[in-house]
N, CA and C of each residue as an Amber inpcrd file, in Angstrom:
protein
   324
   0.5280000  -1.3460000  -0.2320000   0.4780000   0.0130000  -0.2060000
   1.1360000   1.4400000   0.1510000   0.2640000   2.2580000  -0.6990000
   1.2180000   3.5090000  -1.0540000   0.4570000   4.6360000  -1.0440000
   1.1060000   5.3370000  -0.4670000   0.0220000   6.9490000  -0.8760000
   0.9860000   7.8060000  -1.9870000  -0.0620000   8.7080000  -2.5010000
   0.6430000   9.7860000  -2.6680000   1.1020000  10.7640000  -2.3440000
   1.8190000  11.6410000  -2.1220000   2.5950000  12.0520000  -1.4230000
   1.4140000  13.3940000  -1.3510000   0.7020000  14.2370000  -2.3760000
  -0.8390000  15.4090000  -2.2850000  -1.8360000  14.1600000  -1.5290000
  -2.1010000  13.0740000  -1.7890000  -3.0460000  11.4060000  -0.4070000
  -2.9160000  11.8360000   0.7740000  -1.5000000  12.0900000   0.9640000
  -0.3540000  11.7970000   2.7210000  -0.9920000  13.1790000   3.1920000
  -0.6600000  13.9860000   2.6180000  -1.2000000  15.3120000   2.3000000
  -2.6790000  15.6760000   3.5500000  -3.5770000  15.6980000   2.0520000
  -4.8810000  15.5060000   2.7810000  -5.0520000  14.6880000   3.9810000
  -4.6910000  13.6090000   4.2830000  -5.1730000  12.8790000   5.4470000
  -5.0410000  13.2230000   6.3800000  -3.8790000  13.9230000   6.3670000
  -3.0420000  14.5050000   7.5550000  -4.3610000  16.0460000   7.9550000
  -4.1400000  16.4290000   6.6240000  -5.3560000  18.0640000   7.2000000
  -6.3430000  17.3170000   8.0340000  -7.4440000  16.6000000   7.0080000
  -8.3860000  16.2680000   7.2470000  -8.5680000  15.5370000   9.6460000
  -7.7000000  14.7830000   9.1400000  -7.3160000  14.5410000  10.6580000
  -7.3120000  15.5570000  11.6030000  -6.3570000  16.0230000  11.2280000
  -5.9370000  17.7130000  12.2110000  -7.3160000  19.0620000  12.5670000
  -7.7550000  18.8400000  10.9630000  -9.5710000  19.2810000  11.3400000
 -10.7800000  18.5980000  11.3710000 -10.7170000  18.0680000  11.8300000
 -11.2190000  16.9030000  12.3430000 -10.5370000  16.6080000  14.3170000
 -10.1660000  16.4530000  14.5820000  -9.6850000  17.0660000  15.5900000
  -9.9470000  18.5420000  16.0670000 -10.2140000  19.3160000  15.9570000
 -10.0350000  20.8390000  15.7340000 -11.5370000  20.9430000  15.6480000
 -12.2640000  20.0370000  15.5840000 -13.0800000  20.1750000  15.2610000
 -14.2080000  18.7860000  17.1940000 -13.3820000  17.9080000  17.4690000
 -13.4400000  17.3700000  18.2140000 -12.8880000  16.1940000  18.9500000
 -12.4470000  17.3020000  19.7530000 -10.7230000  15.5350000  20.3220000
 -11.4130000  14.7600000  20.6390000 -10.5940000  13.7080000  19.2870000
 -10.9560000  12.3080000  18.7630000 -11.2270000  12.0090000  17.5380000
 -12.1580000  13.1860000  17.4220000 -12.3450000  12.8400000  16.0150000
 -11.0770000  12.5390000  14.3260000 -10.8060000  13.0590000  15.0320000
  -9.3840000  13.2730000  14.2370000  -9.2780000  11.2590000  13.6420000
  -8.8260000  10.8660000  15.1850000  -8.3690000   9.4280000  15.0650000
  -9.6240000   8.5120000  14.9610000 -10.8300000   9.1100000  14.6060000
 -11.5980000   7.9960000  14.0790000 -11.8450000   7.8610000  13.2590000
 -11.3950000   9.0540000  12.3580000 -11.4230000   8.9620000  10.5330000
 -10.2820000   8.4060000  10.5190000  -8.5920000   8.5540000  11.3290000
  -7.4270000   7.8290000  11.2440000  -8.7140000   6.4160000   9.6640000
  -8.7700000   6.2100000  12.1380000  -8.9810000   4.6390000  12.1030000
  -9.9880000   4.1910000  10.6860000 -11.2170000   4.9990000  10.5750000
 -12.0120000   4.5520000   9.3120000 -11.3790000   4.3090000   8.3120000
  -9.8270000   5.3600000   7.4640000  -8.9810000   5.1340000   6.9470000
  -8.2410000   4.1210000   6.6590000  -8.2030000   3.5060000   7.5680000
  -7.3910000   2.3000000   7.9800000  -8.1140000   1.5290000   7.9680000
  -9.3420000   1.2590000   8.1720000  -9.9920000  -0.3100000   7.6080000
 -10.7250000  -0.4100000   6.2870000 -11.1780000   1.3720000   5.5050000
 -10.7120000   1.0370000   4.1520000  -9.1520000   0.7000000   3.4500000
  -8.1930000   0.8050000   4.0380000  -7.7480000   0.3120000   2.7550000
  -7.7100000  -0.7000000   4.0140000  -7.3530000  -1.2730000   4.7290000
  -7.5380000  -2.8710000   4.9920000  -8.5450000  -3.2790000   4.3670000
  -8.8420000  -3.3510000   3.8020000 -10.5360000  -3.7630000   3.1240000
  -9.9340000  -3.9430000   1.3650000  -9.2820000  -3.2670000   0.9160000
  -8.8760000  -3.3600000   0.0250000  -7.9300000  -3.2340000  -0.4720000
  -6.7930000  -3.8580000   0.1880000  -5.8560000  -4.8700000   0.1460000
  -6.2230000  -6.4220000  -0.0640000  -7.1690000  -6.3220000   1.1990000
  -8.7970000  -7.7960000   0.5150000  -9.2180000  -8.0140000  -0.4790000
  -9.8240000  -6.5540000  -1.1530000 -11.0080000  -6.4210000  -2.0120000
  -9.9660000  -4.9450000  -3.1660000  -9.2010000  -5.8370000  -3.7450000
  -9.1920000  -3.8620000  -4.8280000  -9.5700000  -3.6910000  -5.5740000
 -10.3270000  -5.1140000  -5.6180000 -11.5350000  -4.6650000  -7.2270000
 -12.5270000  -4.0240000  -6.4220000 -12.9590000  -3.9760000  -5.6460000
 -14.3330000  -3.1560000  -4.9960000 -14.9670000  -1.6500000  -5.1090000
 -13.6750000  -0.7700000  -5.0170000 -14.6090000  -0.0180000  -5.3470000
 -14.4600000   0.6050000  -6.9280000 -15.4270000   2.0610000  -6.4690000
 -16.2990000   2.6270000  -8.5960000 -15.6130000   2.5710000  -9.0710000
 -15.0250000   1.6810000 -10.4850000 -14.1130000   2.4410000 -11.8100000
 -14.2260000   3.4080000 -11.8800000 -12.9090000   4.0920000 -12.4080000
 -14.0450000   5.8780000 -12.3660000 -12.4270000   5.6970000 -13.6170000
 -12.4890000   6.2920000 -14.6300000 -11.9980000   6.7580000 -15.3850000
 -10.4010000   5.6480000 -15.6510000  -9.9180000   4.4930000 -16.4350000
  -9.3420000   3.9710000 -17.1240000  -8.9060000   2.8130000 -15.6840000
  -7.3240000   2.8490000 -15.5440000  -7.8130000   2.3240000 -14.0830000
  -7.5910000   2.1740000 -12.7030000  -9.1130000   3.6280000 -12.4060000
  -8.6320000   4.3100000 -11.5780000 -10.2680000   3.8110000 -10.4460000
 -10.0980000   3.4490000  -9.4920000 -11.1050000   3.6970000  -7.9940000
 -11.6030000   4.5410000  -7.1850000 -12.4890000   4.2000000  -6.6300000
 -13.5710000   4.7780000  -5.6040000 -13.4090000   4.7090000  -5.0470000
 -13.6240000   4.3280000  -3.0160000 -13.9840000   4.0340000  -2.4820000
 -14.9270000   4.3760000  -1.4240000 -15.8740000   4.6580000  -1.8400000
 -16.5620000   5.7650000  -0.4440000 -16.6350000   5.2990000   1.2100000
 -15.9550000   6.3420000   2.1350000 -15.9260000   6.1240000   3.5150000
 -17.6590000   5.6410000   3.8680000 -17.2590000   5.2860000   4.8200000
 -19.0010000   5.1690000   4.8410000 -19.3910000   6.1250000   6.8890000
 -18.7940000   6.3250000   7.2220000 -19.0020000   6.7400000   8.4550000
 -18.4260000   8.3370000   8.4060000 -17.7800000   8.7370000   6.9460000
 -16.9950000  10.2230000   7.0540000 -17.3350000  10.5020000   5.6670000
 -17.7830000  11.6020000   5.1930000 -18.2540000  12.2990000   3.6620000
 -16.4730000  12.0960000   2.7870000 -15.7330000  11.4710000   2.9040000
 -14.5860000  11.2440000   2.4270000 -14.7110000  10.1790000   1.2710000
 -13.5400000  10.0180000   0.0190000 -13.5870000   8.4970000  -0.4930000
 -12.6220000   8.7030000  -0.9130000 -11.6930000   6.8930000  -1.2400000
 -10.7370000   7.5360000  -1.2370000 -10.1860000   6.6730000  -2.7300000
  -9.4910000   7.7010000  -3.5550000  -9.3780000   7.0160000  -4.9850000
  -7.8600000   5.8010000  -5.0670000  -8.2300000   5.2010000  -6.1060000
  -7.0360000   4.5810000  -6.2780000  -6.3640000   3.9650000  -7.2080000
  -5.3280000   2.9670000  -7.4340000  -5.1960000   2.4570000  -8.4410000
  -4.4060000   1.5790000  -7.8130000  -4.6710000   0.5790000  -8.7220000
  -3.9020000  -0.4650000  -8.7740000  -3.0190000  -1.2590000  -9.6680000
  -1.7930000  -1.4810000  -9.4400000  -0.6120000  -1.8000000 -10.7830000
  -0.2920000  -2.5610000 -10.4590000   1.1930000  -3.3930000 -10.3890000
   1.4630000  -4.7570000 -10.3720000   3.0210000  -4.4270000  -9.3050000
   2.6730000  -3.1600000  -8.2810000   3.0330000  -2.6400000  -6.7680000
   2.1670000  -2.5940000  -5.9360000   1.0230000  -3.1640000  -6.5190000
   0.4010000  -3.1200000  -5.1730000  -1.1380000  -1.4880000  -5.5270000
  -1.7800000  -0.9220000  -3.7160000  -2.9830000  -0.3500000  -4.3050000
  -2.2150000   1.3660000  -4.0660000  -2.3240000   2.3650000  -4.7050000
  -1.6990000   3.5860000  -4.3750000  -2.7700000   4.1410000  -4.0450000
  -3.5740000   4.7060000  -2.9340000  -4.3560000   6.3690000  -2.9480000
  -3.6040000   7.1330000  -3.6020000  -4.0240000   7.5550000  -4.4390000
  -4.1970000   8.9430000  -5.3730000  -4.4940000  10.2050000  -4.2960000
  -6.2040000   9.8650000  -3.7090000  -6.5100000  11.2590000  -3.4350000
  -7.4230000  10.0320000  -2.5910000  -7.4310000  11.6120000  -1.2870000
  -7.9870000  11.1680000   0.4350000  -8.6780000  12.5440000   0.1130000
  -9.8380000  12.1570000  -0.8730000 -10.8680000  13.1750000  -1.1090000
 -12.3420000  14.0300000  -0.0350000 -12.3980000  14.6670000   0.5010000
 -13.8200000  15.1450000   0.9380000 -14.9570000  15.2380000  -0.7940000
 -16.1830000  14.4870000   0.1150000 -16.8480000  14.5210000  -0.9580000
 -17.6860000  15.7450000  -2.0840000 -17.4180000  16.8290000  -0.6560000
 -17.9430000  18.2420000  -1.6720000 -16.9680000  18.5730000  -2.5620000
 -15.8240000  18.5790000  -3.0860000 -15.0410000  18.8380000  -3.7360000
 -15.3060000  18.1510000  -5.6740000 -14.6570000  18.9120000  -6.1890000
 -15.1110000  18.7140000  -7.0270000 -14.2740000  17.9740000  -7.4050000
 -14.9100000  16.5730000  -8.2940000 -15.2410000  14.9050000  -8.5010000
 -13.7390000  14.9050000  -8.6890000 -12.8850000  15.0980000  -9.6910000
 -12.1450000  14.9080000 -10.3730000 -10.6960000  16.1880000 -10.3900000
 -10.4060000  16.3630000  -9.8290000  -9.5980000  17.4870000  -9.0590000
  -8.0820000  16.4390000  -8.6870000  -8.5570000  15.1330000  -8.7010000
  -7.1520000  15.2600000  -8.0560000  -6.3680000  14.0100000  -9.4810000
  -7.0900000  14.1840000 -10.6860000  -6.4680000  13.5250000 -11.9380000
  -5.7360000  13.2850000 -12.7990000  -4.6220000  14.6240000 -12.0670000
  -3.4250000  15.4390000 -12.3330000  -2.1960000  14.2480000 -11.9220000
  -2.5360000  13.6510000 -10.9240000  -1.6730000  13.6250000  -9.9210000
  -1.1230000  11.9070000 -10.7780000  -2.1900000  11.9710000 -11.4040000
  -1.1350000   9.9460000 -11.9630000   0.0440000   9.9530000 -11.9860000
   1.5340000  11.0040000 -12.5550000   2.2510000  10.7340000 -12.4780000
   3.1720000  10.4950000 -11.1810000   1.9890000  11.0500000 -10.2440000
   3.0000000  11.6160000  -9.2840000   4.3760000  11.0040000  -8.0080000
   4.9120000  11.5260000  -7.7630000   5.5110000  10.2230000  -6.6750000
   4.4110000   9.3630000  -5.9250000   5.1450000   8.7830000  -5.4520000
   4.0600000   7.8590000  -3.5040000   5.2790000   7.8980000  -3.0880000
   4.8600000   8.0030000  -1.8150000   5.3160000   8.0560000  -0.1650000
   5.2970000   7.1700000   0.5940000   5.9050000   6.2650000   1.3400000
   5.9100000   4.8670000   2.0590000   4.4470000   4.9910000   3.0730000
   4.1330000   4.1030000   2.8170000   3.0180000   4.1060000   4.0650000
   3.8910000   4.5890000   5.5420000   2.9710000   5.8590000   5.5160000
   3.0520000   5.8720000   7.1820000   1.8450000   7.3560000   6.5610000
   1.8230000   7.1660000   8.0060000   0.0830000   8.2910000   8.2820000
   1.3400000   9.3530000   9.8420000   1.2470000  10.5860000   8.8740000
   1.5450000  11.7730000  10.2950000   0.5710000  12.6260000  10.1820000
   0.7410000  13.0650000  11.3060000   0.1310000  14.0200000  11.7560000
   0.3800000  15.2310000  11.6820000   0.1730000  16.7860000  10.6270000
   0.8890000  17.9920000  10.3540000  -0.2740000  18.6260000  11.9190000
   0.3650000  19.7190000  11.9280000  -0.0310000  20.4860000  13.0720000
  -0.9870000  21.4310000  12.6140000  -2.3210000  21.5230000  13.4310000
  -3.9630000  22.6790000  12.5220000  -3.0410000  23.8500000  12.5030000
């Protein structure tokens, strides 16, 4: 599992935003993302297909979707996108470098 650099930043910003809203809510969001990612590892074709080999999985408890692709190296998260954002803003991220699988928090 790999995260694109921009997706990793989106995830960290969302966690920080939820923490500002209510203590512990950021951790709940992060746990939901991690559950979804674990599920994708076992069922990579689960997400709805969009634009070639890109797929989207909508989170159940938060208004976010994970945009990902599948290649010979596994699953790569392209975007951690809030559902109110333009649905394809991430399209130009196709060739961006990927980060290692680590989730960090950023200061609010």
